C-alpha positions in Angstrom: 0.0 0.0 0.0 1.6 3.3 -1.1 1.9 6.3 1.2 -0.4 8.3 -1.0 -3.1 5.7 -0.6 -2.6 5.6 3.1 -3.0 9.4 3.3 -6.2 9.2 1.3 -7.6 6.6 3.6 -6.6 8.6 6.7 -8.5 11.6 5.3 -11.5 9.5 4.4 -11.6 8.0 7.9 -11.5 11.5 9.4 -14.4 12.6 7.3 -16.4 9.6 8.2 -15.7 10.1 11.9 -16.8 13.7 11.6 -20.2 12.5 10.2 -20.7 10.1 13.2 -22.4 11.7 16.1 -20.2 10.2 18.9 -17.0 10.6 16.9 -17.8 14.2 15.8 -18.3 15.3 19.4 -15.0 13.8 20.4 -13.3 15.5 17.4 -14.7 18.9 18.4 -13.5 18.4 22.0 -10.1 17.3 20.9 -9.8 20.1 18.4 -10.8 22.8 20.8 -8.7 21.5 23.7 -5.5 21.4 21.5 -6.2 24.8 20.0 -6.8 26.4 23.4 -3.8 24.7 24.9 -1.5 25.7 22.0 -3.0 29.3 22.0 -2.5 29.7 25.7 1.1 28.4 25.5 1.9 30.7 22.6 0.4 33.8 24.2 2.0 33.1 27.6 5.4 32.5 26.1 5.1 35.7 24.1 4.1 37.7 27.2 6.8 36.2 29.4 9.4 36.8 26.7 8.1 40.4 26.3 8.2 41.0 30.1 11.8 39.6 30.3 13.0 41.8 27.4 11.2 44.9 28.6 12.5 44.5 32.1 16.1 43.8 30.9 15.8 46.9 28.7 14.6 49.1 31.6 17.3 47.8 33.9 20.1 48.0 31.4 19.1 51.5 30.4 21.5 53.1 32.8 24.1 50.3 32.9 26.6 49.1 30.3 26.9 45.5 29.1 30.0 44.9 31.3 31.0 46.7 34.5 34.7 46.6 35.4 35.5 47.7 39.0 38.5 49.9 39.4 40.7 49.0 42.4 41.5 51.9 44.8 45.1 51.4 44.1 44.6 52.8 40.6 45.7 56.4 40.1 42.8 58.9 40.0 44.1 60.6 36.8 42.4 59.0 33.9 45.5 59.3 31.7 47.4 57.0 34.1 45.1 54.0 33.6 44.1 54.6 30.0 46.8 52.2 28.9 44.8 49.4 30.6 41.7 50.3 28.7 43.8 50.4 25.5 44.8 46.8 26.2 41.2 45.9 26.4 40.4 47.5 23.1 43.0 45.2 21.4 40.7 42.3 22.3 38.7 43.3 19.2 35.3 42.9 20.7 35.0 46.2 22.7 33.1 48.9 21.0 33.3 51.7 23.7 34.2 52.3 27.3 33.5 55.0 29.8 34.6 55.6 33.5 32.1 56.3 36.2 32.5 58.1 39.6 30.2 57.7 42.6 30.1 59.6 45.9 27.5 60.4 48.5 26.3 63.9 49.3 23.3 65.7 50.9 20.6 67.9 49.3 19.7 71.0 51.4 16.2 72.3 51.3 15.0 75.9 51.0 14.7 76.1 54.8 18.4 75.0 55.2 17.3 71.7 56.5 19.0 68.5 55.3 16.4 66.7 53.3 17.9 63.6 51.6 21.0 61.6 51.0 21.8 61.4 47.3 24.4 59.6 45.1 26.4 61.9 42.9 27.3 60.1 39.7 30.1 61.6 37.6 30.2 60.7 33.9 32.0 61.7 30.7 28.9 62.6 28.6 30.3 61.8 25.2 31.7 58.4 26.0 28.9 57.5 28.4 26.3 57.9 25.6 28.2 55.2 23.8 28.0 52.7 26.6 24.5 53.1 28.1 21.0 54.2 27.0 20.9 56.9 29.6 19.9 59.5 27.0 16.7 57.5 26.2 15.6 57.9 29.8 15.6 61.7 29.7 12.0 62.8 30.5 12.5 66.5 30.3 13.7 68.0 27.9 13.0 65.0 25.5 15.3 64.0 22.7 18.3 65.8 24.0 21.9 64.6 24.0 23.8 64.1 27.2 26.7 66.6 26.4 24.0 69.3 26.0 22.6 68.7 29.4 25.5 67.6 31.5 28.3 70.1 31.7 29.9 72.4 34.3 27.4 72.8 37.1 24.4 71.6 35.1 23.1 68.2 36.2 20.5 65.5 35.6 18.3 64.4 38.4 15.8 61.5 38.9 12.1 62.0 38.4 11.2 61.0 42.0 13.9 63.3 43.4 12.5 66.2 41.3 9.0 65.4 42.6 10.0 65.1 46.2 11.9 68.4 46.2 9.5 70.2 43.8 12.3 70.8 41.3 12.0 71.5 37.6 14.3 72.6 34.7 16.4 75.6 35.6 16.0 75.3 39.4 19.0 75.4 41.7 20.1 72.6 44.1 22.2 73.1 47.1 24.6 70.2 47.5 26.5 69.5 50.8 29.5 67.3 50.4 32.5 66.3 52.4 35.6 67.8 50.7 39.1 66.4 50.6 40.9 66.9 53.9 44.1 68.5 52.8 45.0 69.4 56.4 45.7 66.3 58.5 45.5 68.3 61.7 42.0 69.5 60.7 40.9 66.0 59.9 42.2 64.7 63.2 40.4 67.5 65.1 37.1 66.7 63.3 37.5 63.0 64.2 38.2 63.8 67.9 35.0 65.9 68.1 32.9 63.4 66.1 32.1 66.0 63.5 32.1 66.3 59.8 32.8 69.5 57.8 30.6 70.1 54.7 31.2 72.3 51.8 28.4 73.9 49.8 27.9 73.7 46.1 25.1 75.2 43.9 24.0 73.1 41.0 21.4 73.8 38.3 18.9 71.2 37.1 19.2 70.9 33.3 17.2 67.7 32.8 15.1 65.0 34.5 15.4 61.3 33.9 13.0 58.5 34.5 14.6 55.0 34.5 11.8 53.1 36.2 14.2 52.0 38.9 13.1 53.8 42.1 16.5 53.8 43.8 17.9 55.6 40.8 15.0 58.0 40.2 14.9 59.0 43.9 18.6 59.3 44.7 20.8 60.0 41.6 22.2 63.3 40.5 24.3 62.9 37.4 27.1 65.5 36.8 30.1 66.0 34.5 33.3 64.1 35.5 35.2 67.4 35.5 33.0 68.8 38.2 33.4 65.6 40.2 37.2 65.8 39.9 37.0 69.4 41.2 35.2 68.2 44.3 37.3 65.0 44.9 40.5 65.3 42.8 42.1 62.3 44.5 39.1 60.0 44.0 39.5 57.0 41.6 36.8 56.1 39.1 34.6 53.5 40.8 33.8 51.5 37.6 34.4 51.4 33.9 31.4 50.7 31.7 32.1 48.6 28.6 30.0 48.0 25.5 30.7 45.2 23.2 30.4 44.9 19.5 27.5 43.0 18.0 27.9 39.2 18.3 30.6 39.3 20.9 30.3 36.9 23.8 29.8 38.7 27.2 31.1 35.8 29.2 34.3 35.4 27.1 35.1 39.1 27.2 34.6 39.2 31.0 37.1 36.4 31.4 39.6 38.2 29.1 39.1 41.4 31.0 39.9 39.7 34.3 43.0 38.0 32.8 44.2 41.3 31.2 43.6 43.8 33.9 43.2 41.7 37.1 40.1 43.8 37.9 36.7 42.4 38.9 34.3 42.4 36.0 30.7 41.2 35.6 27.6 41.7 33.4 24.9 44.2 34.4 22.6 41.2 35.3 24.9 40.6 38.4 23.4 43.9 39.8 19.9 42.3 40.0 20.5 38.6 40.5 17.2 38.0 42.4 15.1 39.7 39.8 16.8 38.0 36.8 16.5 34.6 38.5 12.8 35.2 39.3 12.0 36.2 35.7 13.7 33.0 34.4 12.0 30.8 37.0 8.6 32.4 36.3 9.0 31.8 32.6 10.0 28.2 33.1 7.1 27.4 35.5 4.5 29.0 33.3 5.8 27.2 30.2 5.9 23.9 32.1 2.4 24.2 33.5 0.9 25.1 30.1 2.9 22.3 28.4 1.2 19.9 30.8 -2.1 21.3 29.8 -1.2 20.9 26.1 -0.1 17.3 26.9 -3.5 16.5 28.6 -5.3 18.0 25.6 -3.2 15.8 23.2 -4.4 12.7 25.1 -7.9 13.4 23.9 -6.6 12.8 20.4 -5.2 9.4 21.6 -8.6 8.6 23.0 -10.3 9.6 19.7 -7.9 7.3 17.7 -8.7 4.4 20.0 -12.4 5.0 19.4 -12.0 5.1 15.7 -9.9 2.0 15.7 -12.7 0.2 17.6 -15.3 1.4 15.2 -13.3 0.5 12.1 -11.8 -2.8 13.2 -13.7 -4.8 10.5 -12.3 -2.4 7.8 -8.9 -2.8 9.3 -9.1 -6.6 9.2 -10.2 -6.5 5.6 -7.2 -4.2 4.7 -4.9 -6.6 6.5 -6.4 -9.5 4.4 -5.8 -7.5 1.2 -2.1 -7.3 2.0 -1.7 -4.2 4.1 1.1 -4.4 6.6 1.0 -3.5 10.3 3.4 -0.5 9.7 1.1 0.8 7.0 -2.0 0.6 9.2 -0.1 2.3 12.1 1.0 5.0 9.7 -2.6 5.4 8.5 -4.0 6.2 11.9 -0.9 8.2 12.8 -1.5 10.5 9.8 -5.2 10.8 10.9 -4.2 12.0 14.3 -1.4 14.3 13.0 -3.8 16.0 10.6 -6.2 16.8 13.4 -3.5 17.9 15.8 -1.6 20.1 13.3 -4.8 21.8 12.2 -5.9 22.5 15.8 -2.4 23.7 16.8 -2.1 26.0 13.8 -5.5 27.5 14.6 -4.5 28.0 18.3 -1.2 29.6 17.4 -2.7 31.9 14.8 -5.4 32.9 17.2 -2.7 33.7 19.8 -0.8 35.8 17.3 -4.0 37.7 16.4 -4.7 38.4 20.1 -1.1 39.5 20.5 -1.3 42.0 17.6 -4.6 43.4 19.0 -3.1 43.8 22.5 0.1 45.4 21.1 -1.3 47.9 18.6 -5.0 48.5 19.4 -5.9 47.6 22.9 -2.8 47.5 25.2 -3.5 46.5 28.8 -2.1 49.1 31.2 0.0 48.0 34.2 0.5 49.7 37.6 3.6 51.6 38.5 5.1 48.6 40.3 6.2 47.1 36.9 9.0 48.4 34.8 6.7 48.9 31.8 3.5 50.8 31.3 1.6 48.1 29.3 1.6 44.4 29.0 4.5 43.7 26.6 4.4 40.9 24.0 7.3 39.5 22.0 5.7 38.8 18.6 8.8 37.0 17.4 7.6 34.5 14.8 10.1 31.9 16.0 8.2 31.8 19.3 4.9 30.8 17.6 6.7 28.4 15.2 8.5 26.8 18.1 5.3 26.3 20.0 3.6 24.8 17.0 6.3 22.2 16.5 6.5 21.6 20.3 2.8 20.8 20.6 2.7 18.8 17.4 5.8 16.9 18.7 4.4 15.9 22.1 1.1 15.1 20.5 2.8 13.0 17.9 4.2 10.7 20.7 0.8 10.1 22.1 -0.7 9.6 18.6 2.0 7.1 17.8 1.4 5.2 21.0 -2.4 5.1 20.3 -1.8 4.0 16.7 0.3 1.1 17.8 -2.7 -0.4 19.6 -3.9 -1.5 16.1 -1.2 -4.2 16.3 -3.2 -6.0 19.0 -6.1 -6.6 16.6 -6.5 -10.3 15.6 -7.5 -10.6 11.9 -8.7 -14.2 12.1 -10.9 -13.6 15.1 -12.4 -10.4 13.5 -13.1 -12.1 10.1 -14.5 -15.2 11.8 -17.0 -13.7 14.2 -17.8 -10.3 12.7 -19.6 -10.2 9.4 
């Protein structure tokens, strides 16, 4: 029996089963269960992938791909350690790098009361724009380059900090900081009296950023590295941000950086290990649960095949007597189940894709401020839907193959002898 004839018989059996009341009800149930399972799996996978990418994008917006910590033993003058960065550039996979300075200071209110502790972040605006997406987080004024906003005493502040202190573009900030103690006798005197001497600095707000990360939006003030060096000339850059060229392996470059400079280096994900692990675990659990649902839905196809085999056992015996082999009969019912499963899975996946398009472009679902995104994100990558299609058809195929092999237990002689 040729494969084409087997395929025709499988299609005819499916048509006949559809016309039978009991079988048609079972076919509808199997079709809907597989379509709903495949659709739910596709939509959930797209949403979880979208959440993961959107969260990563929000978190990485102010961080470079690789962060290299600068030991305190390094000289503070950038020209003295630039040779180490030049060595890194010879690795061939580094696209840009930029140093970062961090220090704590206090913001003084209009009534001369200390209002909040902030982190002063010194950057080199031109190179920093090449290593992070900080410019994309600028809320006011929009679409403005970093060098235009961050220079001299002009600084960027977080949106929450601006709200808490009622600040806007052009307002002045009074910064209190601990200066460098050039006089050891003065430093010793302050230590003996348990006191700290502050210097005052007036800054002007030139822009407001909103990263979605509360600790950044509420505590960060971003200034030019030249201003930072004026305040603390002896302070070494805290970290060096590094951006890689497209296709470069982050893990490989981190190992090369450690070997070349003997400095600690890590990816930006290391700053949020709990959140990254939680996102991955959540994606895995949801995919696993919905896969079990799809597996249970596929079992209905196996039950349907067993029902059809019991209904068509006389036809099967006659085909055996006409020379059909056991493998050909197993293939016949395997094709019957595969046709039903593939059709139902395709309908479910296409339905999920349609719902994804509607939620993305026409009716986005808003989210509360607790999330890093404003609306439910969906990753409409076609490979996700294609992968789900083949995954569901694959696990269903195993059940269909197992159910189809039950035909081998049919006794031809007993069937032809007692059933006429």
